[in-house]
C-alpha positions, -999 to 999 in steps of 0.1 A, spaced: 361 678 305 382 648 302 377 622 332 407 606 347 398 583 374 368 572 400 366 563 435 339 543 449 345 546 482 313 527 491 288 514 466 268 480 472 295 451 470 321 478 459 344 491 484 375 513 482 384 507 443 393 531 416 384 529 379 408 549 357 398 566 320 411 563 289 416 593 271 395 578 242 384 544 253 376 530 284 370 491 284 347 479 319 348 445 320 347 417 345 321 386 364 288 394 361 270 413 388 302 432 399 287 470 392 297 471 353 269 491 345 269 509 378 300 533 367 286 540 335 253 555 360 274 571 380 292 587 349 258 596 335 248 610 368 280 638 371 269 651 338 239 674 331 238 692 298 225 728 300 224 732 260 197 737 239 212 716 210 197 677 207 208 644 195 198 636 158 167 619 177 158 649 194 168 636 229 186 655 252 226 652 254 219 640 292 203 605 306 185 604 338 200 584 364 167 557 369 173 547 335 210 532 339 199 515 371 174 522 400 179 518 443 164 491 458 142 501 490 153 468 507 188 469 504 200 507 495 177 531 506 190 528 546 225 528 528 247 566 520 270 560 489 297 580 479 323 583 451 347 607 439 357 617 399 386 632 392 389 651 359 407 684 339 384 713 328 405 735 304 434 715 315 427 722 354 425 696 373 391 693 395 375 669 415 337 660 425 322 642 453 290 625 450 267 613 478 235 597 478 209 601 506 173 586 507 144 615 511 119 597 527 92 619 525 91 612 488 110 579 491 136 586 466 169 589 464 193 621 456 227 628 448 246 657 463 274 672 445 306 686 459 332 698 437 367 709 452 377 739 432 342 756 427 330 749 457 301 770 454 286 747 428 265 723 440 253 703 407 263 682 379 284 694 354 272 708 322 285 688 298 271 660 271 267 629 275 249 605 254 238 563 272 230 531 252 214 512 272 204 474 267 169 484 252 187 495 220 190 456 214 153 446 212 147 447 174 121 462 160 106 429 143 100 414 187 80 448 189 43 455 178 40 468 142 16 492 151 33 511 177 63 511 157 63 547 138 86 559 109 99 594 109 106 620 87 146 621 86 162 649 97 192 646 83 217 663 58 233 648 28 267 645 44 248 629 76 232 605 55 268 595 33 283 593 71 258 566 80 257 549 51 297 545 48 304 539 85 276 514 83 293 493 56 325 498 73 313 481 105 289 458 98 313 446 66 287 451 40 291 447 1 256 461 -8 261 497 -22 231 507 -18 222 515 17 199 538 29 191 553 66 151 549 81 144 570 110 122 547 134 103 551 166 92 524 190 80 522 226 118 511 235 136 538 218 144 558 187 168 544 155 186 551 124 175 517 107 192 503 75 177 504 44 183 484 10 171 475 -17 166 437 2 150 448 35 141 475 58 137 486 93 114 453 103 141 430 85 176 446 106 188 424 134 200 432 168 230 436 155 221 461 134 201 482 154 230 482 176 251 499 152 225 520 139 222 538 177 261 539 179 265 558 146 240 580 155 253 591 183 287 599 165 265 618 141 249 636 166 282 646 184 295 657 151 261 677 147 271 694 179 306 703 171 294 721 143 269 738 158 288 749 190 317 755 172 347 772 193 328 763 228 326 726 219 344 707 245 339 675 239 316 645 253 314 612 268 297 581 252 284 556 270 277 519 261 260 489 280 274 459 265 287 471 233 297 437 221 264 422 224 245 407 192 280 418 174 297 393 145 333 391 162 352 412 133 325 437 128 331 440 169 372 449 163 359 475 134 338 491 157 364 501 184 387 510 152 360 536 141 351 547 178 387 553 186 387 574 151 361 598 156 370 599 198 400 614 189 388 637 161 358 648 183 374 651 218 352 619 230 357 597 258 340 563 247 331 542 279 314 509 270 310 473 294 318 442 273 324 403 280 343 400 244 371 383 245 387 398 213 376 431 226 394 426 254 425 408 235 423 435 212 425 462 235 451 446 255 475 439 224 471 475 214 479 490 248 516 463 250 522 477 215 518 515 228 501 521 193 480 548 183 446 533 200 468 516 226 480 549 240 447 561 248 429 534 258 424 520 292 412 481 308 390 477 341 385 442 348 362 440 382 366 407 402 348 398 434 375 391 459 363 379 496 327 393 489 342 430 479 350 438 440 382 449 433 393 467 400 425 448 383 437 476 361 448 466 325 454 428 332 470 407 309 450 389 285 466 356 294 453 363 329 421 375 312 415 344 294 426 320 326 404 338 349 373 339 322 381 297 319 385 293 353 348 310 363 336 282 338 356 256 358 386 250 330 415 262 335 443 264 308 470 236 309 505 260 305 533 245 283 561 260 289 586 264 264 626 254 270 652 277 273 682 257 270 711 275 281 749 272 270 759 273 307 745 284 345 752 318 338 732 318 309 705 301 329 708 328 360 706 356 333 674 344 316 658 339 353 668 368 362 651 386 331 615 369 337 612 377 370 584 393 382 564 393 348 543 370 332 570 353 309 580 332 341 546 313 335 556 308 301 594 298 303 612 270 314 654 281 316 672 253 320 714 243 318 725 222 292 764 223 297 769 214 261 794 232 235 782 258 218 787 245 184 764 211 194 735 236 207 735 252 171 733 221 155 701 210 175 688 242 167 697 238 127 679 203 133 645 200 117 633 174 140 608 189 163 621 178 194 653 200 189 630 231 168 607 235 196 634 253 219 650 279 222 688 283 226 708 308 249 745 311 238 773 328 262 783 363 245 817 354 234 800 325 211 784 353 191 819 361 172 820 325 165 789 326 146 795 365 130 793 347 92 770 321 95 735 325 89 718 324 128 688 306 134 657 326 143 659 301 179 693 308 189 702 341 211 733 357 228 740 370 259 750 407 257 
């Protein structure tokens, strides 16, 4: 299955908005309280893996909806919510509508399924998922040592080697002697990092975080090996992926996740507030790189008391939005484009009309000869050097055999 989009008709304060999914990486960002984690919950509810295979920590490839979020008896029980997923199964387009209803006799919420093509199938899709919630961020060192149990490490030599290599790559660890420890606590089951200097109780929250993400990757690798030609991919859901992680580690993690998403046919969907991650993926999308081609950013924003999604916003907009919400607005200093004449000025204005560059560029007419503009461009004086000079196309011939300054451009 490949998720394409989610239409939320009505869910709490989200009304008639869509979320798009990338082929490999899907980012869900935005203000607090806009329903980012709830989207992970809806994806988890869509899938219900029936296979016998388990993850390397012995958990199933599924998640109980109540562990992602819970319904409130005061605000949710009297409401009926409705969302619709669009996806491909074996390259065939299908969709499923999920609606909720309250069962008063047992005082709980139930979700009903209605698939388009398989209309007789009134249940979740048999597809493996892993959900990593915020409990994974609780450091083992803060839990009762009496309730922490060290388990037998059930990994092959190749899996142990992969864990060690990925831990070093993502966490930028230079220590060559890394081993994995299988640990169980009241809050989680995790592969912890063990070195000559510290064990599982010495792991930081960030190391625990990465340990569980690597464990998920290895679980899908093992599932693919077990199912062979019957393996069709999976979904990895991660809430607050950036929490507790160093900025460089965040970027390295995204690169690693994209690599395994490609080889394992995974869709990795995560929430984040990290500007570093948002800027990295935004740049990848804009450059149409290997990562960018299969990535999607969704930014949830509350507008007039209703949450709306802004798909693939520019990083400039995101930064201004975040700083604006903090009460600080970034002053935009426009770059002057000195045009030889009015025709050049009009050409530049038409070129930037309707795009983000309009906020950053200030075209103006000089009415000076092209030779004068060229001397200004070559001047070391920063008053002239910080401008861009736009000359008519006929001027290009006169400068054919001369060195052209980088801040000079010619009209076609």
